[in-house]
C-alpha positions in Angstrom: 60.5 0.0 160.0 61.7 2.2 162.8 61.5 6.1 162.6 64.3 8.1 164.0 63.7 11.9 164.6 66.7 14.1 165.1 65.9 16.9 167.6 69.1 18.6 167.5 68.5 20.9 164.5 65.2 22.4 165.1 66.0 24.7 167.9 68.2 26.7 165.5 65.0 28.3 164.2 63.2 28.9 167.3 61.6 32.2 167.7 63.5 34.9 169.3 61.4 34.8 172.6 63.3 31.3 173.2 66.6 33.0 173.7 67.5 33.6 177.3 66.6 36.9 178.5 64.4 37.7 175.9 61.4 35.7 176.7 59.8 38.7 178.8 59.8 41.1 175.7 56.5 40.9 174.5 55.6 42.3 170.8 52.6 43.9 169.5 51.0 40.5 168.6 51.6 39.0 172.2 50.1 42.2 173.8 47.1 42.0 171.7 46.5 38.4 172.3 46.8 38.7 176.0 44.4 41.6 175.9 42.0 39.3 174.2 42.3 36.5 176.5 42.7 38.2 179.8 41.6 41.9 179.8 39.1 42.8 177.0 35.4 42.7 178.5 33.3 40.7 176.1 30.0 40.4 178.3 30.5 36.6 177.8 31.9 34.4 180.7 33.4 31.4 179.1 36.4 29.3 180.1 36.3 27.9 176.4 38.1 30.4 174.1 36.0 29.0 171.1 32.9 30.6 172.7 34.3 34.1 173.4 33.7 36.6 170.5 37.2 38.2 170.9 39.1 34.9 170.9 36.9 32.7 168.6 39.2 33.5 165.6 41.4 30.8 167.4 39.1 28.0 166.5 38.3 28.9 163.0 37.9 26.1 160.7 37.4 23.5 163.5 35.3 20.5 162.7 32.9 20.9 165.8 34.5 17.9 167.6 34.6 18.6 171.2 37.7 17.8 173.3 36.0 14.8 174.9 36.0 13.0 171.6 39.5 13.9 170.5 42.4 11.5 170.9 44.9 12.4 173.6 48.2 11.0 172.7 51.2 11.1 175.1 54.8 11.2 174.1 55.5 7.4 174.3 52.2 6.5 172.7 52.8 9.1 169.9 56.1 7.6 169.2 54.6 4.0 169.0 51.8 5.4 166.7 54.1 7.3 164.4 56.3 4.1 164.0 53.4 1.9 163.3 52.2 4.4 160.6 55.6 5.0 159.2 55.7 1.9 157.1 53.0 3.1 154.9 52.8 6.8 155.3 55.5 9.5 155.1 56.1 11.1 158.8 58.3 14.0 159.3 59.2 16.3 162.1 58.9 20.0 161.2 58.7 23.5 162.5 55.4 25.1 161.3 54.2 28.6 161.8 51.6 28.0 164.3 49.1 30.5 162.7 49.0 28.0 159.7 47.7 25.1 161.8 44.0 24.3 161.6 42.4 23.1 164.8 39.7 20.0 164.6 38.9 20.4 168.3 36.1 22.8 168.9 37.1 23.7 172.6 40.0 25.5 174.1 40.6 25.8 178.0 41.4 29.4 178.5 43.3 28.8 181.9 45.5 26.2 180.1 46.7 28.4 177.4 47.2 31.5 179.9 49.2 29.2 181.9 51.5 28.0 179.1 52.0 31.7 178.0 52.7 32.9 181.5 55.3 30.0 182.0 56.9 31.1 178.8 57.3 34.6 179.8 58.7 33.4 182.9 61.2 31.3 181.0 59.7 27.9 182.5 57.9 26.4 179.5 58.1 26.9 175.9 55.0 25.6 174.0 56.5 26.0 170.5 59.2 23.3 171.5 56.6 20.8 172.6 55.9 18.2 169.9 52.2 18.0 168.8 50.6 15.6 166.1 49.4 17.0 162.9 47.9 15.5 159.7 48.8 17.0 156.5 46.9 16.8 153.0 47.2 19.0 150.0 45.5 22.0 151.7 45.7 21.8 155.5 47.8 21.0 158.2 45.2 19.8 160.9 46.0 19.5 164.5 45.2 16.1 165.7 46.8 16.2 169.3 48.1 19.4 171.0 45.6 22.0 170.3 46.1 23.9 173.5 50.1 23.9 173.0 49.7 25.0 169.5 47.4 27.9 170.4 49.8 29.2 173.1 52.6 29.1 170.5 50.4 30.9 167.9 49.5 33.7 170.6 53.4 33.8 171.0 53.9 34.2 167.5 56.0 31.1 167.1 56.7 27.9 164.8 55.4 24.9 166.3 57.2 21.7 166.4 55.2 19.0 164.9 55.3 15.4 164.1 53.5 15.5 160.7 51.6 12.4 159.2 51.0 12.9 155.6 47.5 11.6 155.5 43.8 13.1 155.7 42.9 14.0 159.4 39.8 11.7 159.2 42.1 8.7 158.4 44.5 9.5 161.1 41.7 10.0 163.5 40.3 6.5 162.5 43.7 5.0 163.2 44.0 6.6 166.7 40.6 5.5 167.6 41.4 2.2 169.0 45.3 2.6 169.5 46.6 1.2 172.6 47.3 4.1 175.2 45.1 6.9 173.5 42.6 8.1 176.0 40.0 11.0 175.9 39.5 13.8 178.4 37.1 16.8 178.8 37.7 20.5 178.4 38.2 20.9 182.3 41.1 18.5 182.2 42.9 20.5 179.8 43.9 22.8 182.8 46.0 19.8 184.2 48.5 19.9 181.2 
């Protein structure tokens, strides 16, 4: 069975910072987020936002899996994976409030996320419009791939575009373990996104 995703309708509900000319209007939430990422002194030097006291909330609920053990799924590989599981599982494309997404990965590269936010403010990149991979069960929407993108969207107060596989996260991770084209990278490589 082949899946077909219609991308034409999701932009209608994009957050206000997505509209031309308004991407530089930072609200209180964005100012607070940038304060936590860039300015606030913590006494802790860490490139990993999960290790900084003022940004650790971004990693709340993670499973303790380092980035090097998480599957990295590019666009074409993601499409093949979704097509392969769609015969037995429900797969949907949704915009999910980014603050509702639960990370599995226990590391977030500060430079990568700041770069995405900076590019958003310049009108060059819109992290909330980049499709990530999420697993859903009765209680959680777990991020499988796209932790940095989803975190940038969360700090921008947006709704994240997500391909949602309706299955438990450990099952989706198991299916991806040996899926052709899936690779792994460390935290330092995240800045190359």
